[in-house]
MARMAR-96768 format. One record per atom (N, C-alpha, C, CB): residue in three letters; z, x, y. Coordinates in steps of 0.001 Angstrom, whole numbers, padded with zeros to 6 digits, always signed. Glycine has a CB too. Layout:
ALAZXY ...
END
This chain:
MET+023363+012062-012902 MET+022863+010696-012890 MET+023708+009774-013761 MET+021423+010665-013354 GLN+024717+010290-014407 GLN+025525+009429-015268 GLN+026672+008785-014508 GLN+026068+010222-016439 GLN+026965+009283-013322 GLN+028020+008697-012509 GLN+027474+007463-011790 GLN+028576+009732-011490 PRO+028263+006398-011665 PRO+027794+005199-010944 PRO+027404+005503-009490 PRO+028884+004120-010965 GLU+028125+006409-008854 GLU+027804+006760-007471 GLU+026427+007415-007379 GLU+028876+007698-006894 SER+026103+008275-008328 SER+024792+008928-008352 SER+023683+007914-008562 SER+024742+009991-009449 GLN+023908+006955-009425 GLN+022901+005918-009674 GLN+022690+005065-008433 GLN+023317+005032-010859 ARG+023758+004766-007733 ARG+023644+003971-006505 ARG+022840+004725-005454 ARG+025040+003618-005953 LEU+023116+006020-005306 LEU+022378+006822-004332 LEU+020901+006931-004698 LEU+022990+008215-004226 TYR+020595+007027-005987 TYR+019206+007110-006420 TYR+018467+005819-006110 TYR+019127+007418-007915 LYS+019122+004676-006265 LYS+018500+003397-005921 LYS+018232+003317-004421 LYS+019393+002224-006367 LEU+019154+003811-003611 LEU+018936+003834-002169 LEU+017756+004728-001804 LEU+020197+004309-001449 ARG+017626+005853-002485 ARG+016519+006774-002243 ARG+015187+006100-002545 ARG+016678+008044-003093 SER+015141+005324-003603 SER+013873+004693-003956 SER+013410+003730-002869 SER+014000+003959-005286 ARG+014333+003073-002215 ARG+013952+002155-001139 ARG+013464+002883+000098 ARG+015117+001271-000774 SER+014096+004004+000420 SER+013772+004656+001685 SER+012730+005760+001563 SER+015011+005221+002282 ALA+012593+006385+000406 ALA+011694+007535+000292 ALA+010427+007235-000488 ALA+012411+008674-000357 GLU+010492+006398-001485 GLU+009328+006204-002345 GLU+008243+005370-001684 GLU+009745+005552-003634 PHE+008583+004382-000891 PHE+007546+003561-000264 PHE+006688+004356+000719 PHE+008181+002384+000452 PRO+007279+005135+001632 PRO+006416+005935+002513 PRO+005555+006924+001727 PRO+007267+006692+003534 HIS+006131+007512+000696 HIS+005376+008457-000129 HIS+004182+007759-000775 HIS+006283+009082-001213 MET+004390+006565-001327 MET+003303+005815-001948 MET+002248+005427-000929 MET+003841+004571-002635 ARG+002691+004994+000230 ARG+001737+004547+001252 ARG+000870+005690+001746 ARG+002474+003917+002428 ILE+001479+006828+002010 ILE+000735+007975+002531 ILE-000195+008544+001467 ILE+001700+009063+003026 LYS+000305+008707+000254 LYS-000514+009298-000803 LYS-001492+008304-001408 LYS+000370+009856-001887 GLY-001058+007086-001636 GLY-001888+006117-002336 GLY-002851+005374-001437 GLY-001029+005141-003037 ASN-002321+004697-000442 ASN-003163+003857+000401 ASN-004011+004667+001378 ASN-002308+002880+001164 TRP-003415+005704+001952 TRP-004139+006507+002937 TRP-004882+007674+002303 TRP-003181+007027+003985 ARG-004649+007925+001026 ARG-005301+008983+000243 ARG-005113+010381+000852 ARG-006786+008682+000116 LEU-003934+010610+001414 LEU-003602+011935+001933 LEU-002766+012652+000884 LEU-002840+011845+003303 ARG-003436+013304-000044 ARG-002746+013873-001191 ARG-002482+015362-001066 ARG-003534+013618-002422 ARG-003035+015991-000065 ARG-002802+017420+000103 ARG-002894+017752+001588 ARG-003823+018264-000726 PHE-002340+018893+001944 PHE-002414+019333+003329 PHE-003767+019974+003582 PHE-001272+020318+003660 PHE-004247+019849+004774 PHE-005543+020394+005139 PHE-005419+021678+005941 PHE-006327+019376+005922 VAL-004219+022200+006043 VAL-003968+023441+006779 VAL-003198+024394+005878 VAL-003180+023168+008101 ARG-003111+025636+006298 ARG-002354+026635+005541 ARG-001160+027092+006365 ARG-003251+027846+005159 GLY-000091+027416+005665 GLY+001110+027904+006332 GLY+002150+026811+006466 GLY+000766+028460+007698 LEU+003386+027222+006361 LEU+004495+026275+006393 LEU+004608+025568+007747 LEU+005797+026993+006073 ALA+004452+026298+008822 ALA+004592+025693+010157 ALA+003495+024658+010405 ALA+004547+026783+011253 LYS+002274+024987+010031 LYS+001166+024042+010235 LYS+001300+022832+009320 LYS-000183+024733+009992 ALA+001728+023063+008078 ALA+001919+021950+007145 ALA+003043+021032+007637 ALA+002238+022480+005723 ALA+004086+021598+008215 ALA+005171+020784+008762 ALA+004670+019919+009916 ALA+006330+021679+009232 LYS+003800+020473+010742 LYS+003231+019684+011846 LYS+002350+018569+011315 LYS+002424+020580+012795 GLU+001576+018868+010290 GLU+000722+017836+009700 GLU+001576+016732+009074 GLU-000223+018452+008641 ALA+002644+017100+008405 ALA+003549+016111+007816 ALA+004188+015252+008905 ALA+004639+016807+006978 LEU+004534+015869+010012 LEU+005103+015114+011126 LEU+004107+014084+011653 LEU+005528+016063+012253 TRP+002848+014456+011772 TRP+001822+013510+012223 TRP+001668+012350+011236 TRP+000474+014230+012403 MET+001733+012658+009933 MET+001644+011596+008926 MET+002816+010635+009059 MET+001607+012192+007507 LEU+004016+011181+009244 LEU+005199+010326+009367 LEU+005177+009508+010655 LEU+006467+011173+009314 LEU+004691+010098+011730 LEU+004563+009336+012973 LEU+003567+008188+012801 LEU+004121+010259+014130 ALA+002456+008455+012128 ALA+001476+007400+011870 ALA+002070+006316+010982 ALA+000216+007984+011220 PHE+002840+006726+009983 PHE+003486+005749+009104 PHE+004457+004868+009888 PHE+004225+006461+007960 ASN+005240+005460+010765 ASN+006216+004693+011544 ASN+005548+003837+012612 ASN+007221+005632+012195 PHE+004381+004228+013067 PHE+003669+003500+014105 PHE+002850+002346+013528 PHE+002765+004445+014877 SER+002453+002438+012265 SER+001548+001446+011676 SER+002122+000024+011634 SER+001187+001871+010283 PRO+003402-000209+011347 PRO+003890-001596+011378 PRO+003798-002216+012773 PRO+005333-001650+010892 TRP+004030-001428+013786 TRP+003921-001948+015148 TRP+002489-002378+015441 TRP+004381-000892+016169 MET+001528-001590+014989 MET+000116-001947+015203 MET-000236-003231+014447 MET-000813-000790+014751 TRP+000300-003391+013240 TRP+000045-004597+012457 TRP+000598-005828+013171 TRP+000666-004469+011054 ILE+001811-005716+013697 ILE+002426-006836+014416 ILE+001631-007148+015683 ILE+003902-006516+014770 GLU+001240-006120+016400 GLU+000462-006322+017627 GLU-000868-007006+017334 GLU+000216-004982+018329 ARG-001537-006604+016275 ARG-002822-007203+015917 ARG-002643-008673+015552 ARG-003468-006438+014747 ARG-001581-008998+014811 ARG-001325-010402+014462 ARG-000999-011224+015703 ARG-000173-010503+013448 HIS-000254-010630+016611 HIS+000118-011324+017846 HIS-001124-011632+018680 HIS+001117-010479+018666 ARG-002033-010670+018768 ARG-003261-010885+019554 ARG-004152-011972+018957 ARG-004049-009586+019657 THR-004314-011975+017639 THR-005184-012985+017017 THR-004555-014373+017094 THR-005471-012619+015549 ALA-003235-014450+017094 ALA-002573-015754+017182 ALA-002693-016363+018565 ALA-001112-015624+016811 HIS-002760-015507+019591 HIS-002819-016000+020968 HIS-004200-015877+021597 HIS-001826-015261+021813 ALA-005202-015617+020809 ALA-006557-015444+021358 ALA-007259-016766+021530 ALA-007387-014542+020464 
END
């Protein structure tokens, strides 16, 4: 972390990795897996990430509908 390149990469990580982590754990309160086993936990994580990626589209769609209603 003492190299400038390492610090730059860490700043990039905070933008791309920390926000989804905060949103899933903090706002959605999904703090632990509800299944056992690596394969099942990976599937559950995939569903969480799909929901995270889908949620902005739903927000935009909802705003669009209320504006044109």
